C-alpha positions, 0 to 999 in steps of 0.5 A: 500500500502506498501512503502519502503524508502532506507536511514537514514537521514533528507532527507528520513524523509522529504520524508516519512512524505510527503508520509504519507499524501497519505491515501493509504500509509498503511505501510512505511518501512525505511531501515535503518531509524533512531531513529527519523524516527521510529515515522513515519515509520517501521525502519528495520536494513538493511543498505542503501548499502546492495543491495541484502538484500534490494531487498530480504526484499522488495520481501519477504514483498510484497512491492508495491513501493520503493524510493531509496533516497541516492546517494551510493545505487543508484550508486551501482544499488539498483533500478536495483536490486529492479526492477529485483525482480518486485518492482516499484521504484522512482530513477534512475538505475545505468547507469543513476546515474553515472551522480553523481557517476562520475564527469568526466562523468558529465563534459564530458557529458556537454562538448559533448552536449554543456551544460554550465559549468566551463572549466575543465581538468581531471587527473589520475596522481597526478604529472600531476595534480600538474604541471597543478596547478602550471601553472594556476592562482588561484583560482581553484576548485578541485573535486574528481571523485567519491562519497565523502559524499559531501566533495570531492570538494575543492574551492582552493584559493591558489596553496597550497590548490589546491595541498593539495586537489590533494594529499588528493584525489590521494596520501592519498586515502582520498576518496578511489576509488572515488579519483583516478581521479580528475577534476580541473575546473575554479572558477566561481562566482555568486549566487548558486542555487539548483534546484531539478526536477522530470523527467521520461526521457521525461518530466522534472518538476523543483521543487521550487528553494532553497539555501544551506549553505555548510560551517560550520560557519556563514558568509560562513567560515569553512569547507564544510559540508553536508549542515547547512541549506536551504531556498526556494524559492531562490530569485536570481532564477528569472522567466527569469533565470528559463526559460533560465535554462529549455531551455539551461540546464534541457531539454538538460541534459535529452536529452543528457542522453537519447542519451547516452542510460542512460534514467534518471528517478527520481529526478535530482538535478541541482547545478547551479551558476548564473554567469555574462555570464549566468547560469552554472552547478556546479554539478548534483546529482542523487537524492533529496538533503539534506537539500534542500528536507526539504524546498522543499517538505513541499511546494509541494501541489501535492501528492508526492506518485502520482508524484513518481509513475507517474515518475516511470511509465513514465507518468509524463506529466499527473500530474499537479505538484504545489507548494505553494506560501510560503517560507521555511527555514531549520536550521540544528542543529548539534553536535559541532565539525561537520564535523570533530570530535564530541561527541555523546549520548546526549538526544534530547528534542523536544516539541510535538507541533514541531514534524511536523517541525522537520526532524531527521538525526543523532538520535538513540534510547537509551531505548526509548529515542532519543539521538544524533548519528551523526554530523547533528542531525536534521533539523528544518523547518519554513514556512510562506508567506514571507521569513523573517517570515519563517526564524524567525519561524525556529529560534524560533523553534530551541530555543525550542529544546535542546540537549547537544553539540548542534551547528547551524549557526545563519545566514541561509537565510541572503544572500537571505534576502539581495537580497529581500531587494534590 
């Protein structure tokens, strides 16, 4: 069986490694992949957003199944293009991927179908947005409407920060077309939880919960990043909360999308805040999260390819999806200076016995040697029966991996441990 995976990061590497466990996965193509992924897949130099080229490659090479992992190609209609040339896909079509592609769409959907979320206002005029900010108490959250590489959200503690976020998005064109509209919403408090789910538009199966660490530095300070590490499961996400989310958020969201004629098939990500008044949706993603995937998929005991093909065929209810009763921790090793400016080109040294625990993101090959090429370079995963041991395992492995300019947070999982100690 020939499988194509669109994307080039640690998330895609985790997906590819899990797909390889199925013996029928004869060849896996990664478009474009990266220097680290090249050890597990055939990397093809076609960009993730080169939709026509991807569809042509898939058809020409008789691909049997495709997985479109990143947000941009999903929103641009990569699944539509692949399905139009007869390639079965895991991932939503463009009309469903809008749930991430437009914050305004997502917020209006939740309001229309009474799905719990923060109160909000939408603005397409920066002066009106600024006038609104002047009239409300702080803090607030300012969100660019469109995709912004995970950096379009500002938690503004002061009016100056909020106005700056509006100006960046709407006047300074920081996010291009994605910043022409902004959502300004109330600031919610409580533990954050990420819940990825498989869904075929009829059945929704939540995966094991996780906790992301977005800020660049220890103690959750510094600029927002694409994610500096994750743990799973999230101890704040109790069975009681999970049941409430299924009833009040997960199923209503799937039903809402169906009612809008936008049936969602693939991985729907729920970013949740556990507030004093109950769980509320912070955001939806139309795909696997990164680096949440790196801790969730290693705990999946059911064959991933089987789950993905069942999802694409609309028969997810036929599959018994199980996750192991273990804990996982992923520590991102980044280039010092990320997410702003950083140097590249440093050789990456990973001991052979750690290969199964490392997911590559910003790595390319230079004369056959892996060297750094991005901000987030790789993710290192530890797995154990207990969360403290999984965290220790991950950091022990980090200590054995070396590259120039390496930087990582040293407190991944600390908040979760505090909860388990209560």
